Backbone as JSON, one array per atom type, in Angstrom:
{
  "sequence": "MKDVDLTYHWRTPETVAERLAEAGLRVTARVLREPFGGEKRPRAFLLAEKPVGLTPR",
  "N": [[-3.03, -21.9, 1.03], [-1.03, -19.88, 0.79], [2.27, -18.7, 1.72], [2.91, -15.94, 3.66], [4.88, -13.2, 3.81], [5.85, -11.66, 6.78], [8.04, -9.37, 7.31], [8.5, -6.81, 8.11], [8.94, -3.72, 6.14], [9.74, -0.36, 5.14], [8.24, 2.0, 3.32], [7.7, 3.98, 0.24], [4.74, 6.17, -0.01], [4.25, 6.52, -2.67], [5.84, 4.01, -3.89], [4.57, 1.75, -2.9], [2.04, 2.21, -3.9], [2.4, 2.21, -7.04], [3.41, -0.75, -6.09], [0.98, -1.73, -5.6], [-0.55, -1.44, -8.2], [0.66, -2.75, -10.15], [0.16, -5.12, -9.54], [-2.5, -4.89, -9.88], [-4.57, -3.71, -8.82], [-6.42, -0.38, -8.03], [-5.3, 2.45, -6.62], [-7.36, 4.43, -4.46], [-7.61, 5.83, -2.68], [-5.61, 7.9, -0.49], [-3.93, 8.87, 2.65], [-1.72, 10.96, 3.82], [0.09, 11.18, 6.58], [2.18, 13.82, 9.1], [5.27, 12.85, 10.9], [4.62, 12.01, 14.24], [5.05, 12.24, 17.92], [7.14, 10.11, 18.83], [8.15, 9.46, 16.33], [9.99, 9.22, 13.22], [9.45, 9.32, 10.73], [7.02, 10.08, 7.94], [3.42, 9.13, 7.22], [1.56, 6.83, 5.59], [-1.56, 5.94, 4.69], [-3.34, 3.73, 2.41], [-5.57, 3.16, 0.4], [-7.25, 0.53, -1.66], [-8.94, -0.48, -4.55], [-10.24, -3.55, -6.67], [-10.19, -4.12, -9.35], [-13.36, -4.54, -11.47], [-14.22, -8.1, -12.37], [-11.7, -8.55, -12.49], [-9.19, -11.2, -12.31], [-7.45, -12.8, -9.69], [-4.09, -13.0, -8.98]],
  "CA": [[-2.98, -21.34, 1.87], [0.15, -18.61, 0.44], [3.32, -18.28, 2.71], [2.87, -14.9, 4.26], [6.28, -12.63, 4.22], [5.64, -10.16, 7.59], [8.92, -8.66, 7.47], [8.37, -5.24, 8.03], [9.94, -2.88, 5.92], [9.5, 1.31, 5.45], [8.1, 2.17, 1.55], [7.21, 5.15, 0.29], [3.65, 5.95, -0.71], [4.81, 6.26, -4.43], [6.15, 2.62, -4.24], [3.4, 0.95, -2.26], [1.01, 2.58, -5.24], [3.17, 1.09, -8.22], [3.15, -2.3, -6.19], [-0.75, -2.35, -6.47], [-0.94, -1.09, -9.8], [1.0, -3.97, -11.03], [-1.33, -6.19, -8.91], [-3.8, -4.96, -11.01], [-5.39, -2.61, -7.87], [-6.56, 0.9, -8.41], [-5.37, 3.27, -5.42], [-8.56, 4.48, -4.63], [-7.95, 6.78, -1.95], [-4.85, 7.88, 0.25], [-4.11, 9.91, 3.62], [-0.63, 11.28, 4.29], [0.35, 12.57, 7.82], [3.45, 13.63, 9.48], [5.33, 12.4, 11.67], [3.58, 12.29, 15.31], [5.51, 11.81, 18.59], [8.79, 9.35, 18.55], [8.05, 8.52, 14.58], [10.89, 9.86, 12.2], [9.16, 9.21, 9.36], [5.68, 10.55, 7.71], [2.92, 7.62, 7.23], [0.87, 7.1, 4.45], [-2.37, 4.92, 4.17], [-3.48, 3.94, 0.6], [-7.31, 2.1, -0.05], [-7.11, 0.29, -3.03], [-9.95, -1.93, -5.12], [-9.74, -4.82, -7.32], [-11.61, -3.48, -10.36], [-14.64, -5.49, -11.27], [-13.5, -8.91, -13.51], [-9.97, -9.07, -12.28], [-9.04, -12.62, -11.04], [-6.34, -12.85, -9.2], [-2.93, -13.42, -9.69]],
  "C": [[-1.83, -20.82, 1.55], [1.37, -18.64, 1.67], [3.29, -16.72, 2.55], [4.32, -14.02, 4.63], [5.68, -11.3, 5.55], [6.6, -9.68, 8.01], [8.37, -7.36, 7.04], [9.61, -3.87, 7.26], [8.96, -1.31, 5.14], [9.84, 1.69, 3.18], [7.34, 3.62, 1.16], [5.47, 5.06, -0.7], [3.52, 5.92, -2.35], [4.96, 4.49, -4.86], [5.14, 1.91, -3.81], [2.22, 1.12, -3.39], [1.44, 1.69, -6.29], [2.98, -0.48, -7.7], [1.42, -2.64, -6.52], [-0.89, -2.7, -7.64], [-0.77, -2.2, -10.5], [0.25, -5.47, -10.3], [-2.54, -6.08, -9.59], [-5.09, -4.59, -9.97], [-5.32, -1.35, -8.1], [-6.64, 1.39, -6.99], [-6.55, 4.5, -5.45], [-8.77, 6.32, -3.43], [-6.35, 6.66, -0.82], [-4.57, 9.16, 1.12], [-2.49, 10.15, 3.49], [-0.51, 11.93, 5.76], [1.44, 12.16, 8.24], [3.71, 13.48, 10.36], [5.12, 12.62, 13.16], [4.88, 11.43, 16.82], [6.89, 11.4, 18.54], [8.93, 9.17, 17.11], [9.31, 9.94, 14.31], [10.33, 10.48, 10.88], [7.4, 9.57, 9.09], [4.7, 9.27, 7.77], [1.83, 8.03, 6.19], [-0.55, 5.88, 4.73], [-2.8, 4.72, 2.78], [-5.08, 2.43, 0.56], [-7.05, 1.7, -1.49], [-8.26, -0.64, -3.43], [-9.56, -2.41, -6.3], [-10.86, -4.2, -8.55], [-12.27, -4.53, -10.86], [-13.74, -6.85, -12.57], [-11.93, -8.88, -13.82], [-9.95, -10.19, -11.86], [-7.79, -12.31, -10.76], [-4.79, -13.14, -9.49], [-2.12, -14.43, -9.01]]
}
C-alpha cells in the first residue's frame, strides 16, 4: 500500500484535468457549480476513466 497525502488543496478543474491526463487518465465528464451558501469558490466534479490496456504508474 502506498502512502496517501490527504492534505486538502484548492485546484482549478483545468489543473486537475491536466494532472489526470499526465497520469494517463481521460476526463469523460465534468460538472461545474457556482458557490452555494458560505462557499467562496465554485466547485467542480470530474469523472475520469483509465483507457483499456493502460498499466498503472
